[in-house]
C-alpha positions in Angstrom: 44.1 -105.0 8.9 43.4 -101.9 11.0 40.8 -99.5 9.7 42.4 -96.4 8.0 41.7 -93.3 10.1 39.8 -90.7 8.2 41.7 -87.3 8.0 39.9 -84.7 10.0 38.9 -81.7 7.8 39.2 -78.2 9.1 35.9 -77.6 7.4 34.1 -80.1 9.6 31.1 -78.8 11.6 33.1 -79.1 14.8 36.0 -77.0 13.4 34.0 -74.1 12.1 34.5 -72.1 15.3 38.2 -72.7 15.4 38.6 -71.7 11.7 36.8 -68.4 12.3 39.1 -67.9 15.3 42.0 -68.4 12.9 40.4 -65.8 10.6 40.1 -63.3 13.4 43.6 -64.2 14.7 45.1 -63.5 11.3 43.5 -60.0 11.4 45.2 -59.3 14.8 48.5 -60.7 13.6 48.5 -58.3 10.7 50.1 -55.5 12.8 46.9 -55.0 14.7 45.5 -53.0 11.9 42.5 -55.2 11.2 41.5 -56.2 7.7 39.0 -53.6 6.9 38.5 -54.4 3.2 34.8 -54.1 2.4 32.7 -57.2 1.5 33.1 -57.7 -2.2 29.9 -59.8 -2.8 27.1 -61.0 -0.7 23.7 -62.6 -1.2 21.8 -65.9 -1.1 23.1 -68.9 -3.1 22.2 -72.5 -3.2 25.0 -74.6 -1.7 25.9 -78.3 -1.4 28.8 -80.6 -1.4 29.7 -82.3 -4.6 28.8 -85.7 -3.2 25.5 -84.5 -1.7 22.2 -84.4 -3.4 20.2 -81.7 -1.5 20.7 -78.0 -2.2 20.6 -75.7 0.9 19.9 -72.0 0.7 22.6 -70.1 2.4 23.6 -66.4 2.8 27.1 -66.2 1.3 29.7 -63.5 1.1 33.2 -62.8 -0.2 35.3 -60.9 2.2 39.1 -60.3 1.8 40.4 -63.8 0.6 37.7 -65.9 2.3 34.3 -67.3 1.3 31.9 -67.5 4.2 28.3 -68.6 4.5 25.5 -68.2 7.1 22.1 -69.7 7.6 20.7 -66.2 7.0 21.9 -62.7 6.8 23.5 -61.8 10.2 22.2 -58.7 11.9 25.5 -57.8 13.7 27.6 -57.1 10.7 29.1 -60.5 10.1 30.8 -60.6 13.6 29.2 -63.9 14.6 30.6 -67.3 13.7 29.7 -68.4 10.2 28.4 -71.8 9.3 31.5 -72.3 7.1 34.7 -70.6 6.0 36.9 -71.4 2.9 40.2 -69.6 2.3 40.3 -68.8 -1.4 44.1 -68.3 -1.6 44.9 -71.9 -2.4 41.5 -73.0 -3.9 40.3 -73.6 -7.4 37.3 -71.5 -8.5 35.5 -72.0 -11.8 32.2 -72.9 -13.5 31.1 -76.5 -13.3 31.2 -78.2 -16.7 27.8 -78.5 -18.3 28.2 -82.2 -18.8 28.7 -82.6 -15.0 26.0 -80.0 -14.0 22.4 -80.6 -13.3 21.6 -77.4 -15.2 21.5 -76.7 -18.9 23.1 -73.3 -18.4 26.4 -72.2 -16.7 24.9 -71.1 -13.4 26.9 -73.4 -11.0 30.3 -72.5 -9.5 32.7 -75.1 -8.2 35.2 -74.5 -5.4 37.9 -77.1 -4.8 40.3 -76.8 -1.9 43.0 -79.4 -1.0 42.0 -79.4 2.6 38.4 -80.3 1.8 38.3 -84.0 2.3 34.7 -84.4 1.3 35.4 -83.1 -2.2 34.3 -79.8 -3.7 31.6 -77.2 -3.0 29.0 -76.3 -5.5 27.3 -72.9 -5.5 24.2 -72.4 -7.7 23.1 -68.9 -8.7 19.7 -67.8 -9.9 21.0 -67.1 -13.4 24.2 -67.3 -15.5 24.6 -63.6 -15.2 24.6 -63.7 -11.4 26.9 -66.7 -11.5 29.4 -64.8 -13.7 29.4 -61.9 -11.1 30.1 -64.2 -8.2 32.8 -66.0 -10.2 34.6 -62.7 -11.0 34.5 -61.6 -7.3 35.7 -65.1 -6.1 38.7 -64.9 -8.5 39.6 -61.4 -7.4 39.4 -62.7 -3.8 41.9 -65.5 -4.6 44.5 -62.7 -5.3 43.8 -61.0 -2.0 46.2 -63.2 -0.1 47.0 -62.5 3.5 50.2 -60.8 2.6 48.5 -58.6 0.1 45.7 -57.9 2.5 48.2 -57.1 5.2 50.0 -54.8 2.9 46.7 -53.2 2.0 45.9 -52.9 5.6 49.3 -51.4 6.4 48.7 -49.0 3.5 45.3 -48.2 5.0 46.9 -47.7 8.4 49.4 -45.3 6.8 46.5 -43.5 5.1 44.7 -43.4 8.4 47.8 -42.0 10.1 48.0 -39.4 7.4 44.3 -38.7 7.8 44.8 -38.3 11.6 47.7 -36.1 11.0 45.6 -34.0 8.6 42.9 -34.0 11.1 45.3 -32.8 13.8 46.5 -30.1 11.5 42.9 -29.1 10.7 42.2 -28.9 14.5 45.4 -26.9 14.9 44.3 -24.6 12.1 40.9 -24.3 13.7 42.6 -23.4 17.1 44.9 -20.9 15.4 41.8 -19.5 13.6 40.1 -19.1 16.9 43.1 -17.3 18.3 43.2 -15.2 15.2 39.5 -14.4 15.5 40.1 -13.5 19.1 42.9 -11.1 18.1 40.7 -9.7 15.3 37.8 -9.2 17.7 40.2 -7.4 20.2 41.5 -5.3 17.3 37.9 -4.4 16.3 37.2 -3.4 19.9 40.3 -1.2 19.9 39.3 0.3 16.6 35.8 1.0 18.0 37.4 2.7 21.0 39.7 4.7 18.8 36.7 5.6 16.6 34.8 6.7 19.7 37.7 8.9 20.8 38.0 10.2 17.3 34.3 11.0 17.3 34.7 13.0 20.5 37.6 14.8 19.1 35.7 15.4 15.9 32.8 16.8 17.9 35.3 19.2 19.6 36.7 20.3 16.3 33.2 20.6 14.9 32.2 22.9 17.8 35.3 25.0 17.2 34.7 25.1 13.5 31.1 26.2 14.1 32.3 29.0 16.4 34.9 30.1 13.9 32.2 30.1 11.2 30.0 32.3 13.4 32.9 34.7 14.0 33.6 34.7 10.3 29.9 35.5 9.5 30.0 38.3 12.0 33.2 39.7 10.5 31.7 39.3 7.0 28.6 41.3 8.2 30.9 43.9 9.7 32.9 44.0 6.4 29.6 44.3 4.5 28.6 47.3 6.7 32.0 48.8 6.3 31.9 48.3 2.5 28.4 49.8 2.4 29.6 52.8 4.5 32.6 53.2 2.2 30.3 53.1 -0.8 28.1 55.7 0.7 31.2 57.8 1.5 32.4 57.5 -2.0 29.0 58.5 -3.2 29.0 61.6 -0.9 32.6 62.3 -2.1 31.5 62.1 -5.7 28.6 64.4 -4.9 31.0 66.8 -3.1 33.4 66.7 -5.9 30.6 67.5 -8.3 29.4 70.3 -6.1 33.0 71.6 -5.8 33.3 71.5 -9.6 30.1 73.4 -10.0 31.1 75.9 -7.3 34.4 76.4 -9.0 32.6 77.0 -12.3 30.4 79.5 -10.6 33.4 81.2 -9.0 35.2 81.3 -12.3 32.2 82.8 -13.9 31.9 85.3 -11.1 35.7 86.2 -11.3 35.3 86.8 -15.0 32.3 89.0 -14.4 34.3 90.9 -11.7 37.2 91.4 -14.2 34.8 92.6 -16.8 33.1 94.8 -14.3 36.5 96.2 -13.2 37.5 96.9 -16.8 34.1 98.5 -17.4 34.4 100.7 -14.3 37.9 101.8 -15.2 36.6 102.8 -18.7 33.2 104.3 -17.7 34.1 105.7 -14.3 37.7 106.9 -14.5 37.0 109.0 -11.5 36.8 105.8 -9.4 40.4 104.8 -10.2 41.7 106.8 -7.3 39.3 105.2 -4.8 41.8 103.2 -2.7 39.1 101.4 -0.8 37.4 100.2 -4.0 40.8 99.1 -5.5 41.6 97.1 -2.3 38.2 95.5 -2.3 38.6 94.4 -6.0 42.0 92.9 -5.2 40.6 91.0 -2.2 37.7 89.8 -4.4 40.1 88.5 -7.1 42.2 86.8 -4.5 39.2 85.2 -2.9 37.6 84.1 -6.1 40.7 82.3 -7.4 44.5 82.5 -7.1 46.4 79.8 -8.9 43.0 78.2 -9.7 42.5 77.6 -6.0 39.0 78.2 -4.6 38.9 80.3 -1.5 36.1 81.3 0.8 34.5 84.6 -0.5 33.2 86.9 2.0 30.9 89.1 0.0 30.0 91.1 3.0 33.6 92.2 3.3 33.5 93.9 -0.1 31.0 96.4 1.3 28.0 98.0 -0.2 29.9 98.9 -3.3 28.8 95.7 -5.0 25.4 95.6 -3.4 24.1 98.4 -5.6 25.3 100.1 -8.7 27.8 102.9 -8.2 26.4 106.4 -7.8 26.4 108.7 -10.8 29.4 111.0 -11.1 29.1 114.5 -9.8 28.7 117.3 -12.2 31.7 119.6 -12.3 31.0 123.0 -10.7 30.2 125.7 -13.1 33.0 128.0 -14.0 33.2 131.2 -12.0 31.3 134.0 -13.5 33.3 137.0 -14.8 32.2 140.3 -13.3 30.1 142.2 -15.6 31.5 145.5 -16.8 29.9 148.5 -15.3 27.3 150.1 -17.2 27.9 153.5 -18.7 26.1 156.2 -17.1 
């Protein structure tokens, strides 16, 4: 009987490179977007096949819907070929039963895949708590199938396109802002030029205003001098009016005295009533002293010497003629 040919596992050592190529190829087939989901879990775990006895310390990680392991943590960001890759989409992931486990606590995870001919993988954590964290991330990765990952990647591509569009809009806004700033700068320069022209014009107006103020001060000084002269003239006029009033009073008193004198002369010296020259002088004196209460110039010298000295005493009448004496009787 011919020997049954053993099925070749895709997880054999010789197929690890080809499986990683499939992993990268799927990324490229997903619309060229690249599966950019971050690593969900990573760290050192003890690993062995279920049929093996020796535990090996491997650096493991959960990325997208795959479980990968390396001899040590790669320094190039997981871009080198791993020691092994297991797709979690069709695998069973759970804690190994305690009755089958070498440990007394639930710290061992079992991964069973239909394409693993050697059986299952066992992963041993440092504590049940760490095992629980890894188990949760492995179960989440089972849901991240290639379709879901592709949809997520397409969504991320859409978001990236939106981000690029927003970035272009931001750059356009920046460019428009630069143009606006240039226009504002030009406007500021124009404003400064206009202000400079306005300052020159203001200086001209200021010079004219100062000149006008100087002329105004001169006119005010002239007005002050005129007002002072006018005040002095009013003062002189008041003094002249007072002097005129006093002169009129004196003339009125003199006229009264003349009238009294005339009345007295007519009474005491009736013989002067026929003196024509004296009568004319008295008339002229009255007229000169005041006619209709008007003051006239009095020429005292024109009156003559009649008022410079008292009138001469009246002449004594001649003695009556003597009667001839009768002849004496012889």
